[in-house]
Biopython code that builds the backbone (N, CA, C, O; Angstrom):
import numpy as np
from Bio.PDB.StructureBuilder import StructureBuilder

atoms = [
    (1, "UNK", "N", (92.939, 56.564, 57.407)),
    (1, "UNK", "CA", (94.146, 56.866, 57.248)),
    (1, "UNK", "C", (94.478, 58.412, 57.557)),
    (1, "UNK", "O", (93.984, 59.363, 56.950)),
    (2, "UNK", "N", (95.387, 58.486, 58.591)),
    (2, "UNK", "CA", (95.721, 59.903, 58.952)),
    (2, "UNK", "C", (96.849, 60.492, 58.108)),
    (2, "UNK", "O", (97.777, 59.744, 57.803)),
    (3, "UNK", "N", (96.855, 61.798, 57.693)),
    (3, "UNK", "CA", (97.815, 62.239, 56.684)),
    (3, "UNK", "C", (99.007, 62.559, 57.569)),
    (3, "UNK", "O", (98.851, 62.630, 58.788)),
    (4, "UNK", "N", (100.078, 62.736, 57.055)),
    (4, "UNK", "CA", (101.416, 63.237, 57.740)),
    (4, "UNK", "C", (101.115, 64.598, 58.342)),
    (4, "UNK", "O", (100.375, 65.391, 57.760)),
    (5, "UNK", "N", (101.613, 64.832, 59.355)),
    (5, "UNK", "CA", (101.315, 66.094, 60.315)),
    (5, "UNK", "C", (102.579, 67.060, 60.427)),
    (5, "UNK", "O", (103.718, 66.593, 60.447)),
    (6, "UNK", "N", (102.371, 68.181, 60.484)),
    (6, "UNK", "CA", (103.790, 69.102, 60.875)),
    (6, "UNK", "C", (104.605, 68.371, 62.166)),
    (6, "UNK", "O", (104.036, 68.119, 63.229)),
    (7, "UNK", "N", (105.788, 68.121, 61.947)),
    (7, "UNK", "CA", (106.791, 67.894, 62.665)),
    (7, "UNK", "C", (106.959, 66.256, 62.518)),
    (7, "UNK", "O", (107.833, 65.657, 63.145)),
    (8, "UNK", "N", (106.279, 65.767, 61.861)),
    (8, "UNK", "CA", (106.595, 64.304, 61.596)),
    (8, "UNK", "C", (107.794, 63.970, 60.493)),
    (8, "UNK", "O", (107.996, 64.584, 59.445)),
    (9, "UNK", "N", (108.391, 63.049, 60.909)),
    (9, "UNK", "CA", (109.753, 62.820, 59.923)),
    (9, "UNK", "C", (109.410, 61.997, 59.058)),
    (9, "UNK", "O", (108.677, 61.114, 59.504)),
    (10, "UNK", "N", (109.712, 61.913, 57.700)),
    (10, "UNK", "CA", (109.468, 61.272, 56.791)),
    (10, "UNK", "C", (110.593, 60.836, 55.765)),
    (10, "UNK", "O", (111.622, 61.498, 55.635)),
    (11, "UNK", "N", (110.320, 59.608, 54.999)),
    (11, "UNK", "CA", (111.189, 59.326, 54.058)),
    (11, "UNK", "C", (110.411, 59.318, 52.745)),
    (11, "UNK", "O", (109.192, 59.157, 52.687)),
    (12, "UNK", "N", (111.144, 59.488, 51.784)),
    (12, "UNK", "CA", (110.369, 59.663, 50.312)),
    (12, "UNK", "C", (110.523, 58.156, 49.675)),
    (12, "UNK", "O", (111.346, 57.414, 50.213)),
    (13, "UNK", "N", (109.827, 57.708, 48.640)),
    (13, "UNK", "CA", (109.846, 56.692, 47.895)),
    (13, "UNK", "C", (111.175, 57.013, 46.996)),
    (13, "UNK", "O", (111.463, 58.164, 46.668)),
    (14, "UNK", "N", (111.969, 55.848, 46.625)),
    (14, "UNK", "CA", (113.203, 56.195, 45.713)),
    (14, "UNK", "C", (112.635, 56.811, 44.440)),
    (14, "UNK", "O", (111.456, 56.702, 44.103)),
    (15, "UNK", "N", (113.482, 57.403, 43.831)),
    (15, "UNK", "CA", (113.297, 58.204, 42.567)),
    (15, "UNK", "C", (113.196, 56.988, 41.678)),
    (15, "UNK", "O", (113.816, 56.000, 42.073)),
    (16, "UNK", "N", (112.493, 56.881, 40.495)),
    (16, "UNK", "CA", (111.882, 57.912, 39.827)),
    (16, "UNK", "C", (110.570, 58.276, 40.346)),
    (16, "UNK", "O", (109.965, 59.169, 39.753)),
    (17, "UNK", "N", (109.867, 57.546, 41.683)),
    (17, "UNK", "CA", (108.821, 57.685, 42.140)),
    (17, "UNK", "C", (108.267, 59.191, 42.326)),
    (17, "UNK", "O", (107.083, 59.508, 42.217)),
    (18, "UNK", "N", (109.389, 60.104, 42.642)),
    (18, "UNK", "CA", (108.999, 61.565, 42.709)),
    (18, "UNK", "C", (110.328, 62.192, 41.884)),
    (18, "UNK", "O", (111.225, 61.533, 41.359)),
    (19, "UNK", "N", (110.198, 63.594, 41.921)),
    (19, "UNK", "CA", (110.982, 64.110, 40.883)),
    (19, "UNK", "C", (111.843, 65.214, 41.762)),
    (19, "UNK", "O", (112.238, 66.267, 41.261)),
    (20, "UNK", "N", (112.081, 64.838, 43.136)),
    (20, "UNK", "CA", (112.681, 65.669, 43.996)),
    (20, "UNK", "C", (114.365, 65.690, 44.247)),
    (20, "UNK", "O", (115.088, 66.576, 44.703)),
    (21, "UNK", "N", (114.631, 64.494, 43.811)),
    (21, "UNK", "CA", (116.131, 64.278, 43.786)),
    (21, "UNK", "C", (116.584, 63.905, 45.235)),
    (21, "UNK", "O", (117.778, 64.012, 45.515)),
    (22, "UNK", "N", (115.875, 63.564, 45.972)),
    (22, "UNK", "CA", (116.219, 63.237, 47.709)),
    (22, "UNK", "C", (116.499, 61.832, 47.675)),
    (22, "UNK", "O", (115.736, 61.121, 47.020)),
    (23, "UNK", "N", (117.524, 61.290, 48.310)),
    (23, "UNK", "CA", (117.924, 60.115, 48.555)),
    (23, "UNK", "C", (116.708, 59.420, 49.372)),
    (23, "UNK", "O", (116.215, 60.081, 50.286)),
    (24, "UNK", "N", (116.290, 58.366, 49.151)),
    (24, "UNK", "CA", (115.414, 57.590, 50.070)),
    (24, "UNK", "C", (115.617, 57.407, 51.395)),
    (24, "UNK", "O", (114.683, 57.344, 52.195)),
    (25, "UNK", "N", (116.975, 57.300, 51.755)),
    (25, "UNK", "CA", (117.491, 57.408, 53.058)),
    (25, "UNK", "C", (117.534, 58.584, 54.058)),
    (25, "UNK", "O", (117.682, 58.539, 55.279)),
    (26, "UNK", "N", (117.358, 59.725, 53.185)),
    (26, "UNK", "CA", (117.248, 61.067, 53.923)),
    (26, "UNK", "C", (116.145, 61.231, 54.688)),
    (26, "UNK", "O", (115.053, 61.057, 54.148)),
    (27, "UNK", "N", (116.193, 61.501, 55.730)),
    (27, "UNK", "CA", (115.073, 61.846, 56.848)),
    (27, "UNK", "C", (114.753, 63.387, 56.536)),
    (27, "UNK", "O", (115.648, 64.231, 56.488)),
    (28, "UNK", "N", (113.240, 63.713, 56.304)),
    (28, "UNK", "CA", (112.951, 65.014, 56.036)),
    (28, "UNK", "C", (111.784, 65.213, 57.289)),
    (28, "UNK", "O", (111.277, 64.310, 57.953)),
    (29, "UNK", "N", (111.559, 66.496, 57.379)),
    (29, "UNK", "CA", (110.381, 66.976, 58.340)),
    (29, "UNK", "C", (109.298, 67.578, 57.704)),
    (29, "UNK", "O", (109.472, 68.387, 56.793)),
    (30, "UNK", "N", (108.198, 67.256, 58.105)),
    (30, "UNK", "CA", (107.010, 68.031, 57.446)),
    (30, "UNK", "C", (106.952, 69.281, 58.099)),
    (30, "UNK", "O", (106.817, 69.294, 59.323)),
    (31, "UNK", "N", (107.048, 70.474, 57.376)),
    (31, "UNK", "CA", (107.056, 71.831, 58.006)),
    (31, "UNK", "C", (105.718, 72.425, 58.090)),
    (31, "UNK", "O", (105.386, 73.224, 58.965)),
    (32, "UNK", "N", (104.741, 71.877, 56.866)),
    (32, "UNK", "CA", (103.294, 72.298, 56.964)),
    (32, "UNK", "C", (102.636, 71.966, 55.824)),
    (32, "UNK", "O", (103.283, 71.354, 54.974)),
    (33, "UNK", "N", (101.285, 72.275, 55.569)),
    (33, "UNK", "CA", (100.459, 71.600, 54.382)),
    (33, "UNK", "C", (100.771, 72.969, 53.512)),
    (33, "UNK", "O", (101.261, 74.016, 53.935)),
    (34, "UNK", "N", (100.353, 72.660, 52.207)),
    (34, "UNK", "CA", (100.255, 73.646, 51.174)),
    (34, "UNK", "C", (98.852, 74.123, 51.122)),
    (34, "UNK", "O", (97.900, 73.370, 50.920)),
    (35, "UNK", "N", (98.752, 75.490, 51.325)),
    (35, "UNK", "CA", (97.511, 76.151, 51.087)),
    (35, "UNK", "C", (96.760, 75.858, 49.726)),
    (35, "UNK", "O", (97.357, 75.936, 48.653)),
    (36, "UNK", "N", (95.435, 75.522, 49.817)),
    (36, "UNK", "CA", (94.777, 75.119, 48.661)),
    (36, "UNK", "C", (95.223, 73.738, 48.092)),
    (36, "UNK", "O", (94.676, 73.419, 47.037)),
    (37, "UNK", "N", (95.955, 73.035, 48.518)),
    (37, "UNK", "CA", (96.279, 71.589, 48.048)),
    (37, "UNK", "C", (96.405, 70.876, 49.227)),
    (37, "UNK", "O", (97.347, 70.790, 50.014)),
    (38, "UNK", "N", (95.109, 70.292, 49.219)),
    (38, "UNK", "CA", (94.998, 69.432, 50.703)),
    (38, "UNK", "C", (95.816, 67.978, 50.660)),
    (38, "UNK", "O", (95.854, 67.301, 51.688)),
    (39, "UNK", "N", (96.343, 67.609, 49.680)),
    (39, "UNK", "CA", (97.362, 66.450, 49.377)),
    (39, "UNK", "C", (98.867, 66.733, 49.513)),
    (39, "UNK", "O", (99.757, 65.883, 49.526)),
    (40, "UNK", "N", (98.998, 67.970, 49.607)),
    (40, "UNK", "CA", (100.579, 68.522, 49.382)),
    (40, "UNK", "C", (100.994, 68.838, 50.878)),
    (40, "UNK", "O", (100.204, 69.229, 51.738)),
    (41, "UNK", "N", (102.335, 68.615, 51.064)),
    (41, "UNK", "CA", (103.051, 68.720, 52.505)),
    (41, "UNK", "C", (104.194, 69.511, 52.076)),
    (41, "UNK", "O", (104.671, 69.208, 50.982)),
    (42, "UNK", "N", (104.721, 70.458, 52.720)),
    (42, "UNK", "CA", (105.958, 71.150, 52.679)),
    (42, "UNK", "C", (106.922, 70.355, 53.609)),
    (42, "UNK", "O", (106.675, 70.027, 54.769)),
    (43, "UNK", "N", (108.048, 70.104, 52.915)),
    (43, "UNK", "CA", (109.147, 69.319, 53.501)),
    (43, "UNK", "C", (110.344, 70.075, 53.575)),
    (43, "UNK", "O", (110.776, 70.745, 52.637)),
    (44, "UNK", "N", (110.946, 69.959, 54.816)),
    (44, "UNK", "CA", (112.375, 70.652, 54.903)),
    (44, "UNK", "C", (113.369, 69.582, 55.404)),
    (44, "UNK", "O", (113.011, 68.562, 55.995)),
    (45, "UNK", "N", (114.690, 69.913, 55.109)),
    (45, "UNK", "CA", (115.780, 69.078, 55.791)),
    (45, "UNK", "C", (115.788, 69.162, 57.196)),
    (45, "UNK", "O", (115.434, 70.264, 57.615)),
    (46, "UNK", "N", (116.127, 68.209, 58.165)),
    (46, "UNK", "CA", (116.321, 68.111, 59.516)),
    (46, "UNK", "C", (117.259, 69.421, 59.885)),
    (46, "UNK", "O", (118.198, 69.748, 59.158)),
    (47, "UNK", "N", (116.952, 70.046, 60.937)),
    (47, "UNK", "CA", (117.987, 71.190, 61.325)),
    (47, "UNK", "C", (119.357, 70.850, 61.314)),
    (47, "UNK", "O", (120.163, 71.780, 61.334)),
    (48, "UNK", "N", (119.849, 69.453, 61.280)),
    (48, "UNK", "CA", (121.210, 69.039, 61.414)),
    (48, "UNK", "C", (121.658, 68.819, 59.990)),
    (48, "UNK", "O", (122.781, 68.378, 59.746)),
    (49, "UNK", "N", (120.926, 69.074, 59.202)),
    (49, "UNK", "CA", (121.421, 68.774, 57.560)),
    (49, "UNK", "C", (121.968, 70.092, 57.147)),
    (49, "UNK", "O", (121.472, 71.168, 57.480)),
    (50, "UNK", "N", (123.182, 69.923, 56.285)),
    (50, "UNK", "CA", (123.701, 71.329, 55.858)),
    (50, "UNK", "C", (123.058, 71.956, 55.029)),
    (50, "UNK", "O", (123.516, 73.077, 54.806)),
    (51, "UNK", "N", (121.821, 71.574, 54.260)),
    (51, "UNK", "CA", (120.997, 72.211, 53.424)),
    (51, "UNK", "C", (119.640, 72.677, 54.010)),
    (51, "UNK", "O", (118.763, 73.243, 53.357)),
    (52, "UNK", "N", (119.576, 72.343, 55.422)),
    (52, "UNK", "CA", (118.435, 72.907, 56.082)),
    (52, "UNK", "C", (117.921, 74.319, 55.667)),
    (52, "UNK", "O", (116.738, 74.324, 55.324)),
    (53, "UNK", "N", (118.387, 75.183, 55.638)),
    (53, "UNK", "CA", (118.063, 76.633, 55.145)),
    (53, "UNK", "C", (117.903, 76.873, 53.853)),
    (53, "UNK", "O", (117.286, 77.882, 53.512)),
    (54, "UNK", "N", (118.456, 75.948, 52.856)),
    (54, "UNK", "CA", (118.456, 76.103, 51.458)),
    (54, "UNK", "C", (117.686, 75.359, 50.563)),
    (54, "UNK", "O", (117.832, 75.380, 49.341)),
    (55, "UNK", "N", (116.681, 74.554, 51.317)),
    (55, "UNK", "CA", (115.956, 73.420, 50.397)),
    (55, "UNK", "C", (114.675, 73.191, 51.014)),
    (55, "UNK", "O", (114.646, 72.929, 52.217)),
    (56, "UNK", "N", (113.571, 73.259, 50.314)),
    (56, "UNK", "CA", (112.408, 72.765, 50.641)),
    (56, "UNK", "C", (111.615, 72.235, 49.538)),
    (56, "UNK", "O", (112.026, 72.529, 48.416)),
    (57, "UNK", "N", (110.583, 71.527, 49.616)),
    (57, "UNK", "CA", (110.044, 70.860, 48.762)),
    (57, "UNK", "C", (108.471, 70.574, 49.084)),
    (57, "UNK", "O", (108.136, 70.120, 50.177)),
    (58, "UNK", "N", (107.570, 70.859, 48.100)),
    (58, "UNK", "CA", (105.967, 70.611, 48.468)),
    (58, "UNK", "C", (105.905, 69.017, 47.745)),
    (58, "UNK", "O", (106.121, 68.881, 46.541)),
    (59, "UNK", "N", (105.651, 68.092, 48.456)),
    (59, "UNK", "CA", (105.359, 66.692, 47.710)),
    (59, "UNK", "C", (103.949, 66.239, 47.940)),
    (59, "UNK", "O", (103.407, 66.773, 48.908)),
    (60, "UNK", "N", (103.335, 65.491, 47.359)),
    (60, "UNK", "CA", (102.342, 64.924, 47.503)),
    (60, "UNK", "C", (102.134, 63.908, 48.415)),
    (60, "UNK", "O", (103.217, 63.352, 48.601)),
    (61, "UNK", "N", (101.165, 63.347, 49.143)),
    (61, "UNK", "CA", (101.130, 62.328, 50.141)),
    (61, "UNK", "C", (101.728, 60.891, 49.552)),
    (61, "UNK", "O", (102.386, 60.070, 50.191)),
    (62, "UNK", "N", (101.328, 60.813, 48.187)),
    (62, "UNK", "CA", (101.789, 59.608, 47.594)),
    (62, "UNK", "C", (103.445, 59.459, 47.492)),
    (62, "UNK", "O", (103.991, 58.367, 47.333)),
    (63, "UNK", "N", (104.057, 60.536, 47.590)),
    (63, "UNK", "CA", (105.478, 60.365, 47.406)),
    (63, "UNK", "C", (106.399, 60.109, 48.610)),
    (63, "UNK", "O", (107.583, 59.776, 48.558)),
    (64, "UNK", "N", (105.480, 60.370, 49.944)),
    (64, "UNK", "CA", (106.011, 59.603, 51.159)),
    (64, "UNK", "C", (106.035, 58.137, 51.219)),
    (64, "UNK", "O", (105.088, 57.422, 50.893)),
    (65, "UNK", "N", (107.185, 57.725, 51.658)),
    (65, "UNK", "CA", (107.213, 56.104, 51.838)),
    (65, "UNK", "C", (107.036, 55.891, 53.344)),
    (65, "UNK", "O", (106.336, 54.951, 53.721)),
    (66, "UNK", "N", (107.493, 56.520, 54.029)),
    (66, "UNK", "CA", (107.209, 56.002, 55.554)),
    (66, "UNK", "C", (107.266, 57.398, 56.449)),
    (66, "UNK", "O", (107.805, 58.437, 56.068)),
    (67, "UNK", "N", (106.689, 57.228, 57.544)),
    (67, "UNK", "CA", (106.471, 58.278, 58.431)),
    (67, "UNK", "C", (106.929, 57.891, 59.889)),
    (67, "UNK", "O", (106.762, 56.754, 60.330)),
    (68, "UNK", "N", (107.454, 58.801, 60.531)),
    (68, "UNK", "CA", (107.881, 58.451, 61.814)),
    (68, "UNK", "C", (107.278, 59.680, 62.755)),
    (68, "UNK", "O", (107.836, 60.777, 62.764)),
    (69, "UNK", "N", (106.182, 59.427, 63.487)),
    (69, "UNK", "CA", (105.321, 60.359, 64.410)),
    (69, "UNK", "C", (106.248, 60.991, 65.473)),
    (69, "UNK", "O", (106.824, 60.249, 66.269)),
    (70, "UNK", "N", (106.418, 62.339, 65.519)),
    (70, "UNK", "CA", (107.226, 62.984, 66.799)),
    (70, "UNK", "C", (106.004, 63.747, 67.376)),
    (70, "UNK", "O", (105.042, 64.101, 66.694)),
    (71, "UNK", "N", (106.162, 63.983, 68.833)),
    (71, "UNK", "CA", (105.227, 64.512, 69.410)),
    (71, "UNK", "C", (104.050, 63.645, 69.585)),
    (71, "UNK", "O", (104.217, 62.440, 69.776)),
    (72, "UNK", "N", (102.889, 64.155, 69.537)),
    (72, "UNK", "CA", (101.641, 63.492, 69.310)),
    (72, "UNK", "C", (101.719, 62.182, 68.598)),
    (72, "UNK", "O", (102.077, 62.153, 67.420)),
    (73, "UNK", "N", (101.418, 61.144, 69.220)),
    (73, "UNK", "CA", (101.542, 59.828, 68.324)),
    (73, "UNK", "C", (100.366, 59.563, 67.510)),
    (73, "UNK", "O", (99.254, 59.497, 68.034)),
    (74, "UNK", "N", (100.553, 59.399, 66.198)),
    (74, "UNK", "CA", (99.520, 58.860, 65.481)),
    (74, "UNK", "C", (99.998, 57.665, 64.308)),
    (74, "UNK", "O", (101.187, 57.461, 64.059)),
    (75, "UNK", "N", (99.079, 57.053, 63.760)),
    (75, "UNK", "CA", (99.690, 56.461, 62.572)),
    (75, "UNK", "C", (99.392, 56.668, 61.343)),
    (75, "UNK", "O", (98.372, 57.338, 61.182)),
    (76, "UNK", "N", (100.056, 56.244, 60.199)),
    (76, "UNK", "CA", (99.753, 56.568, 58.948)),
    (76, "UNK", "C", (100.376, 55.370, 57.931)),
    (76, "UNK", "O", (101.579, 55.112, 57.976)),
    (77, "UNK", "N", (99.647, 54.799, 57.195)),
    (77, "UNK", "CA", (99.896, 53.788, 56.369)),
    (77, "UNK", "C", (99.973, 54.439, 54.816)),
    (77, "UNK", "O", (98.969, 55.051, 54.452)),
    (78, "UNK", "N", (101.036, 54.349, 53.939)),
    (78, "UNK", "CA", (100.793, 54.623, 52.673)),
    (78, "UNK", "C", (100.237, 53.914, 51.919)),
    (78, "UNK", "O", (100.152, 52.730, 52.247)),
    (79, "UNK", "N", (99.622, 54.366, 50.572)),
    (79, "UNK", "CA", (99.079, 53.603, 49.784)),
    (79, "UNK", "C", (100.207, 52.669, 49.010)),
    (79, "UNK", "O", (101.378, 53.044, 48.956)),
    (80, "UNK", "N", (99.840, 51.626, 48.511)),
    (80, "UNK", "CA", (100.672, 50.742, 47.993)),
    (80, "UNK", "C", (101.156, 51.344, 46.367)),
    (80, "UNK", "O", (101.935, 50.690, 45.674)),
]
sb = StructureBuilder()
sb.init_structure("model")
sb.init_model(0)
sb.init_chain("A")
sb.init_seg("    ")
for serial, (resi, resn, name, xyz) in enumerate(atoms, 1):
    if name == "N":
        sb.init_residue(resn, " ", resi, " ")
    sb.init_atom(name, np.array(xyz, "f"), 0.0, 1.0, " ", f" {name:<3s}", serial, name[0])
structure = sb.get_structure()
């Protein structure tokens, strides 16, 4: 399994599977990984979203439901 990479676009599991309050149909972008937390990814809204500059979240890989690779193609399958 390959972890989500920066610039991948992701959807989160529906709440209450995570505590971030994000609609599961909202596409987010993986901005980076979190230092010293290998299973954590920093997510931002897409640059077209009105909250792009005002919101970010660090989420565990398990919070991510689907991934759409952008740039270099790779695959990722979430755990059930």
